C-alpha positions in Angstrom: 70.8 170.7 -56.0 72.5 172.0 -59.3 72.0 175.3 -59.0 72.9 175.2 -55.3 75.8 173.7 -56.1 76.7 176.2 -58.5 76.0 179.1 -56.2 78.6 177.5 -53.5 80.8 176.3 -55.2 81.7 177.9 -58.9 80.5 181.5 -57.3 66.8 188.7 -91.2 69.8 189.1 -93.2 71.0 191.6 -96.1 68.9 188.6 -98.5 66.3 188.8 -96.9 66.3 185.7 -95.3 64.8 185.0 -91.6 65.6 187.8 -89.0 67.6 186.7 -85.8 65.7 184.8 -84.0 66.8 183.4 -80.6 69.3 185.9 -79.7 71.2 185.5 -77.3 70.6 181.2 -77.1 72.9 178.7 -75.9 73.0 175.8 -78.2 75.0 172.8 -77.5 75.6 169.2 -79.6 73.7 166.2 -78.7 74.5 163.1 -80.0 71.8 160.3 -80.1 73.7 157.4 -81.5 74.6 155.1 -78.6 72.9 151.4 -78.3 72.7 149.0 -75.9 72.6 145.1 -76.7 69.5 144.6 -74.0 67.6 147.9 -75.3 68.8 148.1 -79.4 70.4 144.5 -80.0 73.9 145.2 -80.5 76.6 148.1 -79.3 76.8 151.0 -80.8 79.5 153.4 -80.8 80.4 152.0 -77.5 82.7 149.6 -79.1 84.1 152.0 -81.8 87.6 151.3 -83.0 87.7 147.2 -81.3 86.7 148.4 -77.9 84.5 145.7 -76.0 81.9 147.3 -73.6 80.9 147.5 -71.1 84.5 147.6 -69.4 86.2 148.8 -72.5 84.5 151.7 -74.1 85.9 153.9 -77.6 85.6 157.0 -75.2 89.2 158.3 -72.8 86.0 159.4 -70.1 83.5 156.6 -68.8 80.2 158.1 -68.2 78.5 158.5 -64.7 75.6 156.1 -65.5 77.6 153.3 -67.8 77.1 152.4 -71.5 73.8 153.6 -72.4 71.0 153.8 -75.1 69.6 156.5 -76.5 66.9 155.1 -77.1 66.1 154.5 -73.7 63.3 157.5 -72.8 64.8 157.3 -69.1 68.0 158.3 -70.4 66.8 161.1 -72.6 64.6 162.5 -70.1 67.5 162.7 -67.7 70.0 164.3 -69.9 67.4 167.0 -71.3 66.7 167.9 -67.7 70.4 168.0 -67.1 70.4 170.1 -70.2 68.1 172.3 -69.5 69.0 172.7 -65.6 72.2 173.9 -66.9 70.6 176.8 -68.6 71.1 175.9 -72.2 68.4 176.9 -74.6 68.8 174.5 -77.8 69.3 171.2 -78.2 71.4 170.7 -81.5 70.6 166.7 -82.6 73.3 164.8 -84.8 71.2 163.5 -87.7 72.4 161.3 -90.5 70.0 161.2 -93.0 66.2 159.4 -93.1 66.0 156.0 -92.0 69.3 156.2 -89.6 69.3 155.4 -86.2 69.1 159.0 -85.4 66.3 160.0 -87.0 64.3 157.2 -85.8 65.2 158.6 -82.3 64.3 161.9 -83.1 61.1 162.0 -82.3 62.0 160.6 -78.6 64.4 163.8 -78.4 61.8 166.4 -79.7 59.1 165.1 -77.2 61.5 165.1 -73.6 63.1 168.1 -74.9 60.1 169.6 -75.6 58.6 169.1 -72.1 61.7 170.8 -70.9 61.1 173.9 -72.8 64.1 173.5 -74.9 64.2 174.2 -78.6 65.4 171.6 -81.3 67.9 172.3 -83.9 69.3 169.5 -86.5 73.2 169.0 -87.2 72.8 167.8 -90.7 76.0 165.7 -91.1 78.1 164.3 -94.2 76.2 161.1 -94.4 76.8 158.4 -97.2 75.5 160.2 -100.6 74.8 163.3 -99.3 73.3 165.7 -102.2 72.0 168.9 -102.9 68.9 166.8 -104.0 68.9 164.6 -100.6 69.4 167.6 -98.6 66.1 169.5 -100.0 64.1 166.7 -99.4 65.5 166.7 -95.6 65.1 170.4 -94.9 61.5 170.1 -96.0 61.1 167.2 -93.8 62.9 168.6 -91.3 61.0 171.9 -91.4 57.8 169.7 -90.8 59.0 168.7 -87.1 58.8 172.3 -86.2 62.1 172.9 -86.3 63.9 176.2 -87.1 67.9 176.1 -86.7 69.6 173.5 -89.1 73.5 173.8 -88.6 75.3 172.4 -91.5 78.2 170.4 -90.8 80.9 170.3 -94.0 79.1 173.0 -96.1 81.9 173.1 -98.6 81.4 170.1 -99.9 79.1 171.8 -102.2 79.4 174.8 -103.7 77.9 178.5 -102.5 76.3 178.9 -105.7 74.7 175.3 -104.9 73.8 176.2 -101.8 72.3 179.6 -102.7 70.2 177.9 -105.3 69.1 175.4 -102.6 67.8 178.3 -100.2 65.3 179.9 -102.5 63.7 176.3 -102.7 63.8 175.4 -99.1 60.8 176.0 -96.2 62.0 180.0 -95.6 61.0 179.3 -91.5 64.4 177.2 -91.9 67.7 179.1 -90.2 70.8 178.0 -92.0 74.0 178.0 -90.5 77.0 176.6 -91.8 80.0 175.3 -89.9 82.8 177.2 -91.6 85.2 180.4 -90.3 84.6 181.5 -94.1 81.9 184.0 -93.3 81.9 185.2 -97.5 81.0 181.5 -98.3 78.3 181.7 -95.9 76.9 184.9 -97.2 77.0 183.7 -101.2 75.4 180.3 -100.2 72.7 182.4 -98.6 73.3 181.0 -95.3 71.8 182.8 -92.4 75.1 182.5 -90.2 77.9 180.4 -89.2 79.2 178.7 -86.1 82.7 176.6 -85.6 81.9 173.6 -83.9 85.7 172.7 -83.9 87.3 174.4 -81.0 90.8 173.3 -81.1 91.4 174.5 -85.0 89.0 177.6 -84.4 90.2 178.5 -81.4 88.9 181.5 -78.9 91.4 184.1 -80.5 89.3 183.6 -84.0 85.7 184.7 -82.2 85.9 188.6 -82.2 87.0 188.5 -86.0 84.7 186.2 -86.8 81.9 187.8 -85.3 83.1 191.1 -86.5 82.5 189.5 -89.7 79.5 188.0 -89.4 78.0 190.8 -87.9 78.9 193.1 -90.9 77.5 190.7 -93.1 73.9 190.7 -91.0 74.8 187.3 -90.4 74.5 185.1 -87.1 77.5 184.5 -85.2 77.5 181.3 -83.3 81.3 180.3 -82.1 81.5 177.0 -80.2 83.5 176.2 -76.6 83.8 173.2 -75.4 86.3 171.4 -72.2 89.0 169.5 -74.4 89.7 167.0 -76.9 91.1 163.4 -76.9 89.8 161.2 -80.0 92.5 158.6 -79.3 90.5 156.0 -78.2 88.0 156.3 -81.0 91.0 155.9 -83.6 91.5 159.5 -83.9 94.8 160.4 -84.9 94.7 164.6 -85.0 96.0 166.1 -81.5 93.7 166.8 -78.3 93.6 169.6 -76.1 94.4 169.1 -72.6 91.3 170.3 -70.3 93.3 172.1 -67.8 90.8 171.3 -64.6 88.5 173.3 -66.3 90.7 176.5 -67.7 90.2 175.2 -71.4 86.4 175.6 -71.2 86.9 179.0 -69.2 88.8 180.8 -71.8 86.8 179.6 -74.5 83.7 180.7 -72.9 85.5 184.2 -72.2 86.7 184.5 -75.6 83.2 183.8 -77.1 81.5 186.3 -74.8 83.9 188.9 -75.9 83.1 188.2 -79.7 79.5 189.5 -79.0 77.9 186.5 -80.7 74.1 186.1 -81.1 74.8 182.1 -80.1 77.1 180.0 -78.3 77.2 176.8 -79.3 78.4 174.1 -77.0 80.6 171.0 -78.1 79.3 168.6 -76.9 76.9 167.4 -74.2 77.9 163.7 -75.4 80.4 163.0 -77.7 82.4 160.5 -75.6 84.4 159.1 -78.3 86.2 162.5 -78.6 86.0 163.5 -75.6 84.1 166.6 -75.8 82.0 166.0 -73.4 80.0 167.8 -70.3 77.5 164.9 -69.4 78.4 163.6 -65.9 81.6 161.4 -65.8 82.7 158.9 -63.0 86.3 158.1 -61.7 87.3 154.6 -62.9 90.1 152.9 -63.2 91.6 153.2 -66.7 89.6 156.3 -67.9 90.2 159.9 -67.3 88.2 161.6 -64.9 86.6 165.7 -64.0 88.4 165.4 -60.2 90.1 168.7 -60.3 88.0 170.8 -62.3 87.2 173.7 -60.7 88.9 172.4 -57.7 85.8 169.5 -57.1 86.8 166.0 -56.4 85.2 162.6 -56.3 80.9 162.8 -56.4 81.1 166.4 -56.7 83.2 166.2 -60.1 81.3 164.1 -62.1 78.9 167.3 -62.8 81.4 170.1 -62.7 81.2 170.6 -65.8 77.4 171.0 -65.9 77.6 173.5 -63.1 80.2 175.5 -64.9 77.9 175.9 -67.8 75.2 176.9 -65.7 77.8 179.4 -64.6 78.5 180.7 -68.1 75.1 180.3 -69.8 73.9 182.6 -66.8 76.7 185.5 -67.5 75.8 185.5 -71.0 72.1 185.7 -70.8 72.5 188.7 -68.4 74.3 190.3 -71.1 72.2 189.4 -74.0 
């Protein structure tokens, strides 16, 4: 049904690190951190910033299926099916260290993703007390899961020299991408590439320059696109970015493809608190909706961003 609607309605680096595998990949940042009392014993994330689910969520949008648990196999399976049908290749799972809820849910995500032919990457977050020693242990563990791509958020918490030393001690099959626009830092730290994640700061106007710099240094370039940003209900004070009925998403995708990237990363599948999600959302009083995006209204609009993602991933894969 998703593909039919799309057609009708939307018409190895110089440092001897791993080679450029998975070129032409579309990856999406995914958050397995949601919980419900029925499944997990308490609300997790939906109640951030003093909100009271299920009627009052920390998100400016309301999920089409309501607030859900990331521990529910049926939910995760449905999400992986949607991601696959949108033409996405890799699910990049937010991961907050060993023993965290995200770590405990990782096997479920991996098994479901692989049933749908999806690659799985890790978004290594700045968890409490993250250190070079703990990251070294993390990477060894991650490699045992058959994961290749590790996206390092806030890599500049440590020096490039520290990363370079660490890189010589970590499993060689891992491909590390630094979340930064400082290509020289990534090169000095022996990273395999860069990604940007924050599409409000690292706008489409920067993509061509960043990818040109990265490719000149034989690094992977993975600019990040997204539909819009609004973290006000989650307590974030930084400025947002309007969705403009889908125009923001289209402009970022257009800019990304013009930069000839190796990977296009999407922020995000389900970061509801920042309002960057493309997961289906319902129209509900007191919440924003996808109504009007690409001319779609009502039930059809709930999947508007998944449909448009399928359009853009098809264009990207055709070029690559």
